[in-house]
C-alpha positions as CSV (number, residue, x, y, z in Angstrom):
1,V,-11.7,-4.0,-6.4
2,D,-9.8,-6.7,-8.4
3,P,-6.3,-8.0,-7.7
4,S,-5.5,-7.9,-11.4
5,A,-6.0,-4.2,-11.6
6,R,-4.0,-2.8,-8.8
7,L,-1.7,0.3,-9.0
8,A,0.9,-1.7,-7.1
9,P,1.2,-5.2,-5.7
10,S,1.3,-3.9,-2.1
11,Q,-2.2,-2.3,-2.3
12,L,-5.1,-3.2,0.1
13,G,-8.2,-4.6,-1.4
14,L,-11.9,-5.4,-1.0
15,W,-12.2,-8.1,-3.6
16,C,-13.0,-10.9,-1.2
17,D,-14.8,-11.4,2.0
18,E,-11.7,-12.4,3.9
19,Q,-10.5,-8.9,3.7
20,I,-13.5,-7.4,5.6
21,E,-12.1,-8.1,9.2
22,G,-8.9,-6.4,8.4
23,H,-10.6,-3.3,7.3
24,R,-13.0,-3.3,10.3
25,R,-9.9,-2.9,12.5
26,I,-9.0,0.3,10.6
27,V,-12.6,1.5,10.7
28,D,-13.1,0.9,14.4
29,T,-9.8,2.8,15.2
30,C,-10.9,5.9,13.2
31,H,-14.5,5.9,14.5
32,K,-13.1,5.8,18.1
33,Y,-11.9,9.4,17.5
34,G,-15.0,10.6,15.9
35,A,-13.8,10.5,12.3
36,L,-15.8,9.4,9.2
37,I,-13.8,7.1,7.0
38,V,-14.3,5.9,3.5
39,P,-11.9,3.7,1.4
40,Q,-11.0,4.7,-2.2
41,L,-12.1,2.1,-4.7
42,H,-10.4,1.6,-8.1
43,F,-9.8,-0.4,-11.1
44,G,-6.4,0.4,-12.4
45,G,-7.1,0.6,-16.2
46,L,-4.2,2.5,-17.7
47,G,-2.6,2.7,-14.4
48,T,-2.5,-1.0,-13.7
49,H,0.9,-2.4,-12.4
50,P,2.4,-5.0,-14.7
51,E,3.0,-7.4,-11.9
52,C,-0.7,-7.4,-11.2
53,G,-2.3,-7.6,-14.6
54,P,-2.6,-6.2,-18.1
55,L,-3.4,-2.5,-19.0
56,T,-7.1,-2.2,-19.8
57,A,-9.2,0.6,-21.3
58,P,-12.5,1.2,-23.0
59,S,-10.4,1.0,-26.3
60,A,-7.4,-0.8,-27.4
61,I,-5.0,2.2,-27.4
62,T,-1.3,2.4,-27.2
63,W,-0.3,4.0,-23.9
64,N,3.1,5.3,-22.7
65,T,3.9,3.9,-19.3
66,F,6.9,4.3,-17.0
67,R,7.9,0.9,-18.6
68,G,7.6,1.9,-22.2
69,E,4.7,1.8,-24.5
70,Q,2.0,-0.9,-24.1
71,V,-1.2,-1.7,-25.9
72,A,-4.2,-1.7,-23.5
73,K,-6.7,-4.5,-23.6
74,E,-10.1,-3.3,-24.9
75,L,-12.9,-4.3,-22.5
76,S,-15.8,-6.2,-23.9
77,K,-19.3,-5.6,-22.6
78,E,-19.0,-8.8,-20.5
79,D,-15.7,-7.4,-19.0
80,I,-17.4,-4.1,-18.3
81,A,-20.4,-5.9,-16.5
82,R,-17.9,-7.9,-14.5
83,V,-16.0,-4.7,-13.4
84,I,-19.2,-2.9,-12.5
85,E,-20.1,-5.9,-10.3
86,A,-16.6,-5.9,-8.7
87,F,-17.1,-2.2,-7.7
88,V,-20.5,-2.9,-6.2
89,N,-19.4,-6.0,-4.3
90,A,-16.4,-4.1,-3.0
91,A,-18.7,-1.4,-1.7
92,V,-20.9,-3.9,0.0
93,R,-17.8,-5.3,1.8
94,A,-16.8,-1.9,2.8
95,Q,-20.3,-1.3,4.3
96,K,-19.9,-4.6,6.2
97,A,-16.6,-3.5,7.5
98,G,-18.3,-0.4,8.9
99,Y,-17.1,2.3,6.5
100,D,-19.3,5.4,6.2
101,G,-19.1,5.2,2.4
102,V,-16.8,4.8,-0.5
103,Q,-14.9,7.1,-2.8
104,L,-14.7,6.1,-6.5
105,H,-11.4,6.9,-8.0
106,A,-12.7,8.4,-11.3
107,C,-9.6,10.4,-12.3
108,H,-5.8,10.1,-12.7
109,G,-6.0,7.6,-15.5
110,Y,-7.9,4.9,-13.5
111,L,-10.6,3.0,-15.4
112,I,-13.6,5.0,-14.6
113,N,-11.6,8.1,-15.8
114,N,-10.5,6.3,-18.9
115,F,-14.2,5.8,-19.9
116,A,-15.0,9.4,-19.4
117,S,-12.1,10.8,-21.2
118,H,-10.8,11.4,-24.7
119,V,-9.1,8.0,-24.8
120,N,-12.4,6.3,-25.1
121,M,-13.0,5.6,-28.8
122,R,-16.0,3.3,-28.4
123,T,-18.9,3.6,-30.7
124,D,-21.4,1.6,-28.5
125,E,-23.4,2.8,-25.5
126,Y,-20.3,3.3,-23.5
127,G,-18.7,5.8,-25.9
128,G,-19.4,8.5,-28.6
129,N,-20.7,11.3,-26.4
130,T,-20.3,12.6,-22.9
131,A,-23.5,10.7,-21.6
132,N,-22.3,7.4,-23.0
133,R,-18.7,8.0,-21.7
134,A,-20.1,8.6,-18.3
135,R,-22.4,5.6,-18.3
136,F,-19.7,3.2,-16.9
137,G,-19.3,5.4,-13.7
138,C,-23.1,6.1,-13.5
139,E,-23.9,2.3,-13.5
140,I,-21.2,1.7,-10.7
141,I,-22.8,4.5,-8.6
142,A,-26.4,3.4,-9.1
143,G,-25.4,-0.2,-8.3
144,I,-23.7,0.8,-5.1
145,K,-26.7,2.9,-4.0
146,K,-29.2,0.1,-4.9
147,D,-27.2,-2.4,-2.7
148,C,-25.9,-0.1,0.1
149,G,-28.7,2.4,0.5
150,D,-29.0,6.2,0.4
151,D,-27.3,6.7,3.7
152,F,-24.0,5.1,2.4
153,I,-21.9,8.0,1.0
154,V,-20.7,7.6,-2.5
155,S,-18.2,10.2,-3.6
156,A,-16.4,10.5,-6.9
157,R,-12.9,11.8,-7.3
158,I,-13.4,13.2,-10.7
159,S,-11.3,14.8,-13.4
160,G,-12.1,18.4,-14.1
161,Y,-10.6,18.6,-17.6
162,D,-11.2,15.4,-19.6
163,P,-11.6,16.1,-22.4
164,T,-12.9,19.6,-21.6
165,V,-14.1,21.4,-18.4
166,E,-17.5,21.5,-19.7
167,D,-17.6,17.8,-20.6
168,S,-16.2,17.0,-17.1
169,I,-19.0,19.2,-15.5
170,E,-21.5,17.4,-17.5
171,T,-20.1,14.0,-16.5
172,G,-20.3,15.3,-12.8
173,E,-23.9,16.1,-13.3
174,L,-24.6,12.6,-14.6
175,Y,-22.7,11.1,-11.6
176,V,-24.8,13.2,-9.3
177,A,-28.0,12.2,-11.0
178,A,-27.0,8.5,-10.6
179,G,-26.6,9.1,-6.8
180,C,-23.1,10.6,-6.2
181,D,-23.2,12.6,-2.9
182,F,-19.9,14.4,-3.1
183,L,-17.5,15.5,-6.0
184,Q,-13.8,15.7,-5.3
185,V,-12.1,17.4,-8.3
186,S,-8.6,16.7,-9.6
187,C,-7.2,16.0,-13.2
188,G,-7.2,13.0,-15.6
189,V,-5.2,11.7,-18.4
190,K,-5.3,15.0,-20.4
191,M,-2.3,17.4,-20.2
192,L,-3.2,20.6,-18.6
193,D,-0.7,22.7,-20.7
194,D,-3.5,24.5,-22.6
195,L,-5.9,25.1,-19.6
196,E,-6.2,28.8,-18.9
197,H,-5.4,29.9,-15.4
198,D,-4.8,33.3,-13.7
199,D,-1.4,33.0,-12.2
200,S,-1.9,35.9,-9.9
201,L,-4.3,33.7,-7.8
202,P,-2.9,32.0,-4.7
203,Y,-4.0,28.5,-5.9
204,N,-2.9,26.5,-9.0
205,K,-4.8,25.4,-12.1
206,I,-5.8,21.9,-10.7
207,A,-7.3,23.5,-7.6
208,G,-8.9,26.1,-10.0
209,L,-10.9,23.2,-11.5
210,G,-12.4,22.5,-8.2
211,V,-13.4,26.2,-7.9
212,R,-15.1,26.0,-11.2
213,F,-17.0,22.8,-10.2
214,H,-17.9,24.6,-6.9
215,E,-19.4,27.6,-8.9
216,H,-21.4,25.2,-10.9
217,F,-22.7,22.9,-8.2
218,K,-22.9,25.3,-5.3
219,G,-25.8,24.6,-3.0
220,R,-26.6,21.3,-4.6
221,V,-23.7,18.9,-4.0
222,P,-20.6,19.6,-1.9
223,V,-17.3,19.9,-4.0
224,S,-13.8,19.6,-2.7
225,L,-10.6,20.5,-4.5
226,V,-6.9,19.2,-4.2
227,N,-3.3,20.1,-5.2
228,G,-0.9,22.7,-3.8
229,M,-2.9,23.0,-0.4
230,R,0.3,22.9,1.4
231,N,0.1,26.0,3.7
232,V,-2.5,27.3,6.1
233,E,-2.9,30.6,4.3
234,V,-4.0,29.1,1.0
235,V,-6.6,26.7,2.6
236,R,-8.0,29.5,4.7
237,Y,-8.2,31.7,1.6
238,M,-10.4,29.1,-0.1
239,F,-12.7,29.0,2.7
240,E,-12.9,32.6,3.5
241,H,-13.7,33.5,-0.2
242,E,-16.2,30.6,-0.3
243,L,-14.5,29.0,-3.3
244,V,-15.0,25.4,-2.2
245,D,-16.8,23.3,0.4
246,A,-13.8,21.2,1.4
247,V,-10.1,20.7,0.6
248,D,-8.3,17.4,0.1
249,L,-5.0,17.3,2.0
250,G,-2.0,15.2,1.1
251,C,1.5,16.5,1.4
252,G,0.6,18.9,4.2
253,L,-0.7,16.1,6.5
254,L,2.2,13.8,5.6
255,A,4.6,16.5,6.5
256,D,2.7,17.1,9.9
257,P,-0.6,15.7,11.1
258,A,-1.1,18.9,13.0
259,F,-1.7,20.7,9.8
260,S,-5.5,20.3,10.3
261,E,-5.4,21.9,13.8
262,A,-3.1,24.6,12.3
263,I,-5.9,25.5,9.8
264,L,-8.7,25.3,12.3
265,D,-7.1,26.5,15.5
266,G,-3.8,28.1,14.7
267,A,-1.6,25.3,16.2
268,D,2.2,25.2,15.5
269,Y,3.1,22.9,12.7
270,Q,6.0,22.1,10.4
271,P,5.0,23.0,6.9
272,C,5.6,20.9,3.7
273,R,8.5,22.3,1.8
274,G,7.3,21.3,-1.6
275,C,10.4,19.2,-2.2
276,P,11.1,18.7,-6.0
277,N,10.8,14.9,-5.8
278,G,7.7,14.9,-3.7
279,C,6.5,12.6,-1.0
280,A,4.6,10.5,-3.7
281,F,7.9,8.7,-3.9
282,G,7.5,6.8,-0.7
283,P,11.1,6.4,0.5
284,V,11.8,10.0,-0.1
285,H,9.1,11.0,2.4
286,T,9.7,8.2,4.9
287,H,13.5,9.0,5.3
288,H,14.1,12.4,4.0
289,C,11.0,14.6,4.4
290,P,12.5,17.8,6.1
291,A,9.3,18.5,8.0
292,T,9.3,14.9,9.4
293,V,12.8,15.2,10.4
294,L,12.4,18.5,12.1
295,R,9.5,17.2,14.0
296,G,11.4,14.2,15.2
297,G,14.4,16.4,16.2
298,V,16.9,14.1,14.5
299,E,19.8,14.9,12.2
300,F,18.9,15.1,8.5
301,P,20.3,11.9,7.0
302,N,22.6,11.4,4.1
303,C,21.6,14.7,2.5
304,H,24.8,14.6,0.2
305,E,24.5,11.1,-1.0
306,R,21.8,11.3,-3.8
307,E,20.6,14.1,-6.0
308,Q,17.1,14.1,-4.7
309,D,18.5,14.5,-1.2
310,V,20.8,17.4,-2.1
311,S,17.8,19.4,-3.4
312,I,15.9,18.7,-0.3
313,G,18.8,19.4,1.9
314,K,19.4,22.9,0.3
315,D,15.7,23.6,1.0
316,I,15.9,22.7,4.7
317,S,19.1,24.7,5.2
């Protein structure tokens, strides 16, 4: 929503009207196949790329980044109002481009998550308790609903454990009260080492956060979960046991777009191998994903040249 707060210099944006037409081409293509489509809106916060702008946060904290420790700029109330306006304006542009709604990135260390999390040390109306920490996200949601209308979907990709599960569920309740239509649960800036989880279950602790949210919101607001949904059996387990309303798919679809059809109709597909470096590191996926290589019927390239390729090469063999 702001060029100074991107995760990477290459990211798409909706911070100016000139970008609307390009997004409309994406929307029209997806709608042609009967798909709903929403863009994910974010303000980088503690995840901002240094080539785009400074780290920002609700409080001036020292944050350990991939490039060493940095002190985040504390946002003033004027800054907060400006960022809320940027989110709302981006959503209006998304609606003009034909999107069916927007998803707010409110986890993974982005600014909305920063406000709702334990890194928020503010003592004004934007900090000090769960309701105040959620206020920033609530004002964004309410502003989008006011300008875009009730039929425009607003979902929030929320942390399920920041600072506690109970606090996160309360934050979700406040987002829903503000107009959020759909909660998609992941994690935030807090480490999950002390989060209890039954390892005998076929899903991991991050997916388990989505299960807990679904138990709480069941019948009121749809909830999706994410993380580790890389094989058909696990996804079907989630639905057959009514543990969630939807699953968010990443690696499985990158490995083979037929993954959805495999879940629904039993189609053949190449499964994600769960490579140790992961497809989050773009070049690894683009050139060395075993599933992609096997689908294309080409020789696995250069598997001996780099350590990351060696581990993937062993897996494919």
